[in-house]
C-alpha positions as CSV (number, residue, x, y, z in Angstrom):
1,N,1.4,20.1,-29.7
2,D,1.6,16.7,-27.8
3,E,4.4,18.1,-25.7
4,H,2.4,21.2,-24.8
5,N,-0.5,18.9,-23.7
6,R,1.8,16.9,-21.4
7,E,3.2,20.1,-19.8
8,A,-0.4,21.4,-19.2
9,E,-1.4,18.1,-17.7
10,W,1.6,18.0,-15.4
11,A,0.9,21.6,-14.3
12,L,-2.6,20.6,-13.4
13,I,-1.4,17.6,-11.5
14,N,1.2,19.6,-9.6
15,H,-1.4,22.2,-8.6
16,A,-3.8,19.5,-7.4
17,V,-1.1,17.7,-5.4
18,A,0.0,21.0,-3.8
19,R,-3.6,21.7,-2.8
20,L,-3.9,18.2,-1.4
21,R,-0.8,18.5,0.6
22,A,-2.0,21.8,2.1
23,S,-5.2,20.2,3.2
24,V,-3.5,17.2,4.6
25,M,-1.0,19.4,6.4
26,A,-3.9,21.5,7.8
27,L,-5.6,18.4,9.1
28,V,-2.5,17.0,10.7
29,F,-1.5,20.3,12.4
30,G,-5.0,20.9,13.6
31,M,-5.5,17.5,15.0
32,T,-2.1,17.5,16.7
33,A,-2.6,20.9,18.3
34,G,-6.2,20.1,19.3
35,T,-5.3,16.7,20.7
36,G,-2.4,18.2,22.6
37,L,-4.4,20.8,24.4
38,F,-7.2,18.2,24.9
39,I,-4.8,15.8,26.7
40,A,-3.1,18.6,28.7
41,T,-6.4,20.0,29.9
42,A,-8.0,16.7,30.7
43,W,-4.9,15.6,32.6
44,L,-5.0,18.7,34.8
45,V,-8.8,18.3,35.4
46,I,-8.4,14.6,36.3
47,R,-5.4,15.4,38.5
48,G,-7.3,18.1,40.4
49,G,-6.0,20.2,43.3
50,A,-6.5,23.6,44.8
51,Q,-5.2,25.6,41.8
52,V,-6.0,23.5,38.7
53,G,-4.0,24.6,35.7
54,S,-3.4,28.2,36.6
55,T,-0.7,28.6,33.8
56,L,-2.7,26.7,31.2
57,G,-5.8,28.7,32.2
58,L,-4.1,31.9,30.8
59,L,-5.1,30.7,27.4
60,R,-8.6,32.0,28.1
61,H,-7.2,35.4,27.1
62,Y,-6.7,34.2,23.6
63,L,-9.4,31.5,23.4
64,P,-12.7,32.9,24.6
65,G,-14.7,30.3,26.5
66,Y,-11.7,28.2,27.3
67,S,-11.0,27.1,30.9
68,V,-9.4,24.2,32.7
69,T,-12.7,22.3,33.1
70,W,-14.4,19.5,31.2
71,P,-16.3,21.9,28.9
72,G,-13.0,23.8,28.4
73,V,-11.4,20.5,27.2
74,F,-13.7,20.5,24.2
75,V,-13.6,24.3,23.6
76,G,-9.8,24.2,23.6
77,F,-9.8,21.3,21.2
78,F,-12.0,23.0,18.8
79,Y,-10.1,26.3,18.9
80,L,-6.7,24.6,18.4
81,L,-8.1,22.4,15.7
82,V,-9.0,25.5,13.7
83,V,-5.9,27.5,14.6
84,G,-3.6,24.6,13.9
85,G,-5.4,23.8,10.7
86,V,-4.9,27.4,9.5
87,A,-1.3,27.3,10.5
88,G,-0.7,24.0,8.8
89,W,-2.4,25.2,5.6
90,V,-0.3,28.4,5.5
91,V,3.0,26.5,6.1
92,A,2.2,24.0,3.3
93,F,1.0,26.8,1.0
94,I,4.1,28.8,1.5
């Protein structure tokens, strides 16, 4: 009976750790993706020029509201924070 209780406890602990890992992975993926797009967009906005970020601007087809502007920096960060978070959670869960 004591052995059965230990196995049940370890099963609960393993399940909790797996869930914790998934949430940490989601946070890390989300922050990395969001920060990467934030930096890339901000760099292009600061750099300026005639055609600012024409290639990166194509993301507006996938991320509504995103553009290579200062407001777009924050919109893109939010979108990739969410998308990266979901991707990280799925990777950790699988």
